N, C-alpha and C positions, 0 to 999 in steps of 0.2 A: 609159752611155758612161764616165762618169768612173772607175767602178770597173773597167771592163773595161781601161782605159789603165794604172790602177795595176797590176792583175794582170798585166799583160804586162810592164810594166818589174820588178816582183819576179820574174816568171819568168825574163826575161833576165839578171837579176843573179844568180839562183840557178844558172842553167845556166853564166854565165861562171864562178861559183865552183867549180862541179863540174868544169869543164874544166881551170880552174888546179889544183885538187886532183890531178887525174889526172896532169897534167903534173908536178906536184911528186913524185907517187909515182913516175912513170917516171924523173925526174931523179935521185930519190934512190937508184934501184937501179944508177946507173951510178956506179962506185967512182972512175973518172978526173974526174968533174964534181964541183966543189966550189962554185964561185960560182954556177951555174945553181939549184941547190936552194935556195941562200940568197935568191937573186932572186926565184924563184917563191914561196917562203913568204912573203915581204915583201908580193908582190902579192896573194896570197890572204889575207893578214891585212888589207889596206887595202880590198879588196872586201868583207869581212865587215863591217868598221867603215862602209863607205859605205852597205851594204844597212841595217844597225842605223840609221844617220842618216836614210837616206830614209824607213824605216817611221815612225820617232819624229818626223820633221818632219810627216807626215801626222797622227799622233796630237797633236801640238801645234797644229796647224791646227784640228783637231776640238775639242780640248779648248778652246781659245780661242773658238770658234765658240758652244759650248754654254755656256760661261761668259757670254757676251755675252746669250745668250737667257735663261739661269736669272736674271741681275741686271738684265735689262732695258735693258742698255748697247748700243743699236743704233748707236751712232756708230762702233763698230769697222770696219775694211775692211780686205780682204785683197787684196795686191799682185796684178796680172795682167799677162801677157806677159813675166815674167821669169824663170819657171821652165820645167820639162819640161811638155809638153802637158796630162798627167794633172792636175798641179797647178793649171795655169792653168784649167783647166775646173772644178775643184773650188772655188778662189777664186771664179771667177765664179758658180758656184751659191750659194756662201755669201753674197756680195755682193748678189745678187738676193734671196735670202731676208730678208737684213737690211733691204734697202730696201722689201720688202714690209712688214716689221715696223714699220719707221719711218713708212710711209704709214698702216698701221693705228694706230699711236699717235697720229699727227696727227689723223686721222679722229676718234679717240676724245676728245681733246682738243678737237676743234671741236665735237663733239656735247656734251660736258661743258659747254663755255663756253656753247652755244645753249641747253641746259637750264637752267643757272645763270642766264642772263638772263631766260628765260620765268619761272622761279620768282621771281627778283627783281621782274619786272614785275607779276606776280600781286598784286591788291590784298587778296587773302586771306591772312590770316598762317599760314604752315606752319612746323611744329616736326616733326622727326623723332627719335625716341629709339631707341637699342638696347636690348636686353634687361636691361642693367645700368642703364639710365635715362641713359646718357651722350647729349648732343646731337650727332646727326650732321649735322643741317642745320637753319638757322634763316634765314629770308628777312627782308628789310627791314621788311615788313610787320608780321611777328611782334615784331620789336625795338620797332617803333613803339607797337604795340598793348600790350604788356607793358612798354615803358618799360625796356627791358634790352638795352643794346648787345651784351652778350656773356653767354652761359649756357653754362657747362660741363656741367651735368647736372639733371635736373628738380627736384633738392632746391632750385634757385634760385627755383622758383616758390613754394615755402613761404613766402618773404618777401612774395611778392605777395598770395596767399590760399591757405592750406591747403586750403580747401574744393575751390579750383579743381585743385591738385594731386591731391586724393583722387580727384575725378570723372576725371581723365586717366588715373589708374592703373588705375582700375576698369573702364573702357570697353574693350569688345573690338570687333573688326572690324564695321564696318556700324552701329555704334550712334551715335545723336544725343543730345545733352545742351543743356539751356539753363541757364545759370547766371548769376546776378547777382554782380557784384564791383566793388571799387573799385580802380582801379589810379592810383596818384598821388593826385590830388584828382577824378578823373572817376569817374562811376559808369556801368559797362558792363553791358550785356547781352549775354553772348557765346554764341554758338552754336558748339557743339563737335562735330565730326564725326572720327571715328577709323577708321584702316584699318591692319590688321596683315598683314605680309607676310615673306617668308622669302627671303634672299638669301646664297649662298654659306655655307649652314649655319648662319646667324646670323638671329635674329628682330629685326624692326624693328616700331615703331609710328609712323605718320605721322598726325599730328594737326592739322586746320585748326580755325582760331579766327576767328570773324567778329563784330565788333561790331554787332549788330542793333537797337541802341536806337532809333534814330531811325525805323527801319522799323516796329518794334513800336508806338512812340508813334504814328505815323500810322495805323496799323491799329486802335490803341486808339481814337484820336479818331474815326475813322471808324465803327467799332463803336458807340461811345456814340451818334454821331449817329443812325444807323440805329435803336438801341435806343429813344432819345429820342422819334424820330419816332413809333415803333410805340406806345411808352407814352402819348404825348400823344392820338395817335388814339384809342386804347382808353379812356383816361380820359374824353377829350372825348365820345366816343360815349356814354359812361355818365352823365356829370356834366350835360351840356347838357340832355337830356330831364328829368333829375330837378330841376334848376333851373327849366325851363320849366313843368312840371307843379306845382312848388312854388308858383309864382307863381300859376298858374291856380287852384290849390285854395285858396290865401289870399285871391285877389279873391273866390271865390264866398262865404267867410265874412265878408266886410266889406260894411257899409251905404255906400250912396253918400257919406256924410259922413266916411267912414272908420273909424267905429266898429265893432266885432265885433258880428255878428249873434248874435241869441239862437237856440237850437235851436228854439224854437217858429215863429220867423220864416223858417226854411230850409224851402224847398221839397223836396218828395221829389226832384225832379229835380237840384237843387244837391247834395243828399247823395248821390245816385247819381254825379255827376261827381266829387265829392270822393273817393268809395270807390274810383272807377276810377283816379283820378290817385294815391292813396296805394299801390293795388296795383300800378301800374307802377313807382312810385319803389320800392317794396319788390323787385320783380323785378329791377331794374336795380342796385339796391344789392348785392343777392345775387350778381347776375353780376360785380361788381366786386369784392366779396369774394372769389369764385373765381378770378378775375384774379389777386389778391394772393397768394392760396394757391399758384397755379401758379407765381408768382414765386419764392416761398420753396422750393419743391421743386427750383429750380435751384440753390440755395445750400445744400441740405442732403443732397447725395448721400453716401451712405456711402464711406468708404475701401474700394478693392477688396481681397478675400482671394484673393490669387493662388494658383493650383495648375494641375497638368496637367488640360487639358479634352479629351475625346474629340470631336472636331468632328462625327463622323458621329452619335453620340448626341445632341449638341447640336441638330443640325438635326432630328432625328427627333423630339424633344420638342416642338419649334416647331411641326412639321406636326401633332402629334397635339393640340396645344393649340389650334390655330387651325382645324383641319379642319372641326369641327362648324359654326362660325360662317359659314365661307366656303361650306360646301356648301348651306347655306340661301339663299345668294344666287347659286348656280349658277356659283361660282368655284373654278377648281382649283388646288390648291397641290401642287407636286412638288419633291422633293429630288433633285438630281442625284448620281449615285454619287460617293462620296468616296475619295480615296486611302486604303487601309486603313493603321491605326496613325496617322493624321494628328492631330497633337496641338497645342493651344493653351496658352500660359501666361497665364492670364487669371482673372476672377472669372465663374465660369459664370453666376450668377444676373443679373449686370449685363449680360453680353453677351446672354444669353436675353432680357432686357427689351428691348434695343436691337432685336433680331430680331422681336419681337413689334410694336414700335412701327413698324418698317418695313413688316412684314406688313399691319398695320391701314392705314397710308397707302397702300399699293398697294391694298387692298381697297375704300377709298373712291375712289381714282382710277379703279377698273373697275366701279363702280356704274352699272348699265344695260347693260353689256356682255354680251351673250349667249356671249361666246367667251372671257371672263375667264380669264387664265392667271397665276399667280404662280410664279416658279421661284427656288429656293435652290441655290445653288453653292458649293463651297469648292474653291480651287486652291491649290497649293504654287508659289512662284515661286524667283527666286534667292536663295540664303543661307537657304533654308528658311522665308522669309517666306510668311505664310498670309493669303489674301485670301477674305473671305466676301461673295457678291454677293446681292441680292435684287433681281430684275428682274420688270417687269410688262409686259403688250402693250396698256396702256392708250393715251391720246392724247398723253401727255407733258406736261412742265410747261411753261405759256406763257413765252416768251421774257422777258417784262417781270418774272417772278417768281423767275428763276432765281438771281439774285444775293442774293435776300432769304430763302430757304427755310431757312437756317440761323440766321437773326436772331431772337433770342429773342422770341416772342409774336407774330411775324408767321405769318399764315395767310389762305389764300384760301378756307377752308372757313367755311360759316355757323356750325357749332358747334365749331369747332376752337379749341384753347387756344393753338397755336403754341409749344407747349415741347417736342414730342416729338422733333424733330430736332436742336434745341438741346442737348436732355438726351443724345441718342445722340452727339452730337459731344463733349460734355463727358465722357462715359464712355470714349469712344475716346482721348481726351488723356490721361485717367488711365491707360490702358493703353499710353500711349507710342505709340500708333497714330494713323491718321486716317481720315476718311469722305469720299468723293467722290461726286460724281454725275455721270451721264452721262444725257442725255435728248435726244429729237428730237420735234418735233411730229408726231403721227399714228403714232409708232415706239414708244412706251412710255418707261419710266424704269428706269435701273439705278443702284442705290445699293451702293457697295462699301466694305467695312469692312478696312482695311488694318493688318496686325499686324507 
């Protein structure tokens, strides 16, 4: 509509110019007319100037409008109701567009203030760096945690702790790290999580930092309490009968007056009782020694030798190693199909040992089950994260034991050492992974290794 009016106005002016030009030509052909050609020529000149002015006025309005958009100056307004209909409609359209931009800017600023308020309200420290290390965002929690009211680039972190800066620089999207550092006079245990993203062809790294020292201390105290209860229980189970039997054997070797009996005066029955007592003491002492050796195994794990591990080959090796033992018990061990080419960055021998431990645990849980089945499965999740699962169709772990199965030396089995799952969790932590359990009474157990 706007351009139709504009075109009509231009056509009218061009037609008028053409008519006046014809009139000028006709008047010029009359030799007796002098004043008329001059007047007609002047009118033609004025009409041409008016046409140029009319077109340039539109160009000026368009130029002003586009410059307002280019420089983000949406305060510009165009007068309405003062010009021809075409310009009035054009200016109305310009004003409506600029009003829409003003509304969009107001909404954008409102959203920005909203997000800024949310970011400042979050108790987790957030710092965003661009690819050159410039700080683009730093909330109040980060300022408080790092004791830095202002930070221009991540080089300022070097004054806090060079190790902290090196960890942040080396981290990639989705990675987590735990670092101990001193800020001011406070010892902090900082959990770091990084996310990388791209915005308007620029790369950014958003890092969250959280001091979890108090939580770790609480967990540490709780872990020590559980460990001490288990250690106390195990040691008391061994030491109490040793003390009791030692007292019995000692009493058998004493006379009523407290003197030591001679061998000649000891009856065969007394000697038999002393022998049995010593035999039991020996057995319990060896058991206690085995317990101590199991404890030593928790503190002597070798450092992982990381390499690319083919997951399908890993599961096949575990099946071949454990199949003969399971077949004799009537338990089936199967490995689900694995995504071709699925790889792990891990120590193959350590992870293989973890899987063997888990299969053995499942085997013991299925003892006496005529339809026992153990299933190995590997899946790939978000961010190429790999999860290996070991599931059985046993009776599940009793509810009272579920929060204790990863505690060192805790076991509900008669001949168990209680270190298998603890070792497995420690190995997974060395791989920067985790181990989780899902179980239900009567529905079996599933242990998952998350890499």
